C-alpha positions as CSV (number, residue, x, y, z in Angstrom):
1,M,-17.4,1.1,4.4
2,T,-18.8,-2.2,5.5
3,G,-21.4,-0.4,7.7
4,L,-22.3,1.9,4.8
5,R,-22.8,-1.0,2.4
6,A,-24.9,-2.8,5.0
7,G,-27.0,0.3,5.4
8,V,-27.5,0.7,1.6
9,S,-28.5,-3.0,1.4
10,V,-31.1,-2.5,4.1
11,V,-32.5,0.5,2.3
12,L,-32.7,-1.4,-1.0
13,V,-34.4,-4.3,0.7
14,L,-37.0,-2.0,2.3
15,A,-37.5,-0.2,-1.0
16,L,-38.1,-3.4,-2.9
17,A,-40.4,-4.6,-0.2
18,A,-42.4,-1.4,-0.4
19,G,-42.5,-1.6,-4.1
20,G,-43.7,-5.1,-3.9
21,T,-46.4,-4.1,-1.5
22,S,-47.5,-1.3,-3.7
23,M,-47.7,-3.6,-6.7
24,A,-49.7,-6.1,-4.7
25,T,-52.1,-3.4,-3.5
26,A,-52.5,-2.1,-7.1
27,S,-53.1,-5.6,-8.4
28,R,-55.7,-6.2,-5.7
29,R,-57.5,-2.9,-6.4
30,Q,-57.5,-3.7,-10.1
31,A,-59.0,-7.1,-9.5
32,E,-61.7,-5.6,-7.2
33,A,-62.6,-3.0,-9.9
34,V,-63.6,-5.7,-12.4
35,D,-64.6,-8.7,-10.2
36,W,-67.4,-8.2,-7.7
37,R,-66.5,-11.3,-5.8
38,R,-63.1,-9.8,-5.0
39,A,-64.7,-6.4,-4.0
40,A,-67.7,-7.7,-2.0
41,T,-67.5,-8.3,1.8
42,E,-68.0,-11.8,3.1
43,A,-71.4,-10.7,4.5
44,D,-72.5,-9.4,1.1
45,R,-71.4,-12.6,-0.7
46,T,-73.5,-14.5,1.7
47,R,-76.5,-12.3,1.2
48,L,-76.2,-12.5,-2.6
49,R,-75.9,-16.3,-2.4
50,N,-79.3,-16.4,-0.6
51,W,-81.1,-13.9,-2.9
52,R,-83.7,-16.4,-4.0
53,E,-84.5,-17.5,-0.4
54,A,-85.0,-13.9,0.6
55,W,-87.2,-13.2,-2.4
56,L,-89.5,-16.2,-1.9
57,K,-89.9,-15.5,1.9
58,G,-90.5,-11.8,1.2
59,L,-93.2,-12.6,-1.4
60,A,-94.9,-15.1,0.9
61,Q,-95.0,-12.7,3.9
62,A,-96.3,-9.8,1.7
63,R,-99.1,-12.0,0.3
64,S,-100.1,-13.5,3.6
65,G,-100.0,-10.1,5.3
66,G,-102.9,-8.8,3.2
67,W,-101.0,-7.4,0.2
68,A,-101.6,-10.1,-2.3
69,Q,-103.4,-7.8,-4.8
70,D,-100.6,-5.2,-4.6
71,V,-98.0,-7.8,-5.2
72,A,-99.9,-9.2,-8.1
73,A,-100.2,-5.7,-9.6
74,L,-96.4,-5.5,-9.8
75,G,-96.3,-8.4,-12.3
76,E,-92.9,-9.4,-13.7
77,L,-91.1,-6.8,-11.6
78,V,-91.2,-9.2,-8.6
79,N,-91.0,-12.5,-10.5
80,P,-87.6,-13.9,-9.4
81,D,-87.3,-15.8,-12.6
82,R,-87.9,-12.9,-14.9
83,S,-84.7,-11.7,-16.7
84,V,-83.9,-10.4,-20.1
85,A,-80.5,-10.7,-21.7
86,E,-78.0,-7.8,-21.7
87,P,-78.7,-6.4,-18.3
88,G,-76.5,-3.3,-18.7
89,L,-77.8,0.1,-17.7
90,P,-77.2,2.9,-20.2
91,D,-75.9,6.2,-18.8
92,G,-78.6,8.7,-18.1
93,D,-81.5,9.6,-15.8
94,Y,-84.1,7.1,-14.5
95,R,-87.3,7.1,-12.6
96,C,-86.8,4.7,-9.7
97,R,-88.8,3.5,-6.8
98,T,-88.3,1.0,-3.9
99,I,-90.6,-1.8,-3.0
100,K,-90.0,-3.6,0.3
101,L,-91.2,-7.2,0.7
102,G,-91.4,-9.1,3.9
103,S,-90.4,-8.0,7.4
104,Q,-87.5,-8.7,9.8
105,G,-89.7,-8.0,12.8
106,R,-93.4,-8.0,13.8
107,A,-93.5,-4.2,14.1
108,T,-93.0,-3.4,10.4
109,L,-95.3,-3.9,7.4
110,T,-94.7,-6.8,5.1
111,Y,-95.2,-4.7,2.0
112,V,-94.3,-1.0,1.3
113,A,-94.2,0.7,-2.2
114,Y,-92.6,4.1,-2.3
115,P,-93.3,6.8,-5.0
116,Y,-90.8,7.4,-7.8
117,F,-87.7,9.3,-7.2
118,R,-84.7,10.1,-9.4
119,C,-81.7,7.9,-10.2
120,R,-78.7,8.5,-12.4
121,V,-76.3,6.1,-14.1
122,S,-72.9,7.2,-15.3
123,A,-69.3,6.1,-16.1
124,G,-70.4,3.8,-18.9
125,G,-73.0,2.0,-16.9
126,K,-70.7,1.4,-14.0
127,Q,-71.9,3.9,-11.4
128,L,-75.4,4.3,-10.0
129,V,-76.8,6.9,-7.5
130,K,-80.3,7.5,-6.2
131,V,-80.4,11.3,-6.4
132,T,-83.5,12.0,-4.3
133,G,-85.3,10.5,-1.4
134,S,-84.5,10.0,2.3
135,Q,-82.7,6.6,1.6
136,R,-80.3,6.9,-1.3
137,V,-78.1,4.1,-2.6
138,T,-74.8,4.9,-4.3
139,G,-72.3,2.5,-5.7
140,R,-70.8,0.5,-8.5
141,I,-72.3,-2.0,-11.0
142,Y,-70.2,-5.0,-11.9
143,P,-70.7,-7.5,-14.8
144,D,-71.6,-11.0,-13.8
145,T,-73.4,-13.0,-16.5
146,D,-75.3,-12.3,-19.7
147,A,-78.5,-12.1,-17.6
148,R,-77.5,-10.1,-14.6
149,S,-75.0,-7.7,-13.1
150,I,-74.1,-7.1,-9.4
151,F,-74.5,-3.8,-7.5
152,L,-72.3,-3.0,-4.5
153,G,-72.6,0.2,-2.7
154,T,-73.7,2.1,0.4
155,L,-76.8,3.8,1.8
156,M,-77.0,7.5,2.5
157,L,-79.7,8.7,4.9
158,G,-81.6,12.0,5.4
159,D,-79.6,15.1,4.4
160,E,-76.2,13.4,4.3
161,E,-74.0,14.7,1.5
162,R,-71.2,12.1,1.5
163,S,-71.5,8.4,1.4
164,Y,-69.6,5.8,3.5
165,T,-66.8,3.9,1.8
166,Y,-68.2,0.4,0.9
167,G,-67.1,-2.1,3.5
168,Q,-66.7,0.5,6.2
169,D,-70.1,0.0,7.9
170,R,-72.0,-3.2,7.4
171,A,-75.3,-1.5,8.3
172,R,-74.8,0.9,5.4
173,D,-73.4,-1.7,2.8
174,V,-75.9,-2.8,0.1
175,A,-75.6,-5.6,-2.4
176,G,-78.0,-6.5,-5.1
177,V,-78.7,-8.4,-8.2
178,L,-79.4,-6.2,-11.3
179,E,-81.6,-7.6,-14.1
180,R,-83.4,-6.2,-17.1
181,V,-87.1,-7.0,-17.0
182,G,-88.3,-5.1,-20.1
183,P,-87.2,-2.8,-23.0
184,R,-86.7,0.2,-20.7
185,R,-87.1,-1.3,-17.3
186,W,-84.6,-2.8,-14.8
187,R,-84.6,-3.9,-11.2
188,I,-82.1,-4.4,-8.4
189,A,-83.0,-6.9,-5.8
190,F,-81.3,-6.5,-2.4
191,P,-81.6,-9.6,-0.3
192,Y,-81.7,-9.3,3.5
193,P,-81.0,-5.5,3.7
194,A,-79.9,-4.1,7.1
195,Y,-83.2,-2.5,7.8
196,E,-86.9,-3.5,7.9
197,S,-87.6,-5.9,5.0
198,L,-86.4,-9.3,3.7
199,L,-86.0,-8.0,0.2
200,D,-85.8,-4.5,-1.3
201,V,-86.5,-4.1,-5.0
202,I,-85.5,-0.9,-6.8
203,E,-87.3,-0.5,-10.1
204,L,-85.6,1.7,-12.7
205,V,-87.4,3.0,-15.7
206,A,-85.4,4.8,-18.4
207,D,-86.3,8.5,-18.6
208,G,-86.5,10.6,-21.7
209,G,-83.2,11.4,-23.4
210,G,-80.0,9.4,-23.6
211,A,-81.0,6.5,-21.3
212,A,-84.3,6.0,-23.1
213,A,-82.7,6.2,-26.5
214,A,-79.9,3.7,-25.6
215,A,-82.5,1.4,-24.1
216,G,-84.6,1.5,-27.3
217,G,-87.3,3.6,-25.8
218,D,-89.3,6.5,-27.3
């Protein structure tokens, strides 16, 4: 009987420990779901802290590299101090394009502007995916302040049909600052991306339908 009681006690202890671990895991996941600082990798927290440095260096390189007029034509889209209150993205479809500023090496251009592709926001403004294009971001939008949100996600390349889990591959992780820059216009600035540029800016323009109506567009 003594041995049986000891065995039962061990089982109870292990069960309680497992239950405690499960509760701790659930609590951590819940915190990560609402707080980008808990969800972000250390590398991405560093990149986000240095967003302004990357922005200014990228602008300077693009202008000195012969693209000053192109940069000027972008207007408020690439003004790091431009931000309109209530940055939330309504669910719906968007026209989106990527602008790359600066270069991580001498072999690449210091300015590249891609044509518009398709992006989609869902889950009450919490999920964003770039639907078309050879480089497609997909991930989660987190609230931060009344002037900006934070995007954490991963990069899909070529004909890939499934994305990496965020945090699995640093070269695929993306982290950006989401801000509203006009009535139907937003941007996400990605400081120090893994490839090519010093700053990537994704412009999002509300398309016709739900997103445009929610954003106050026509």
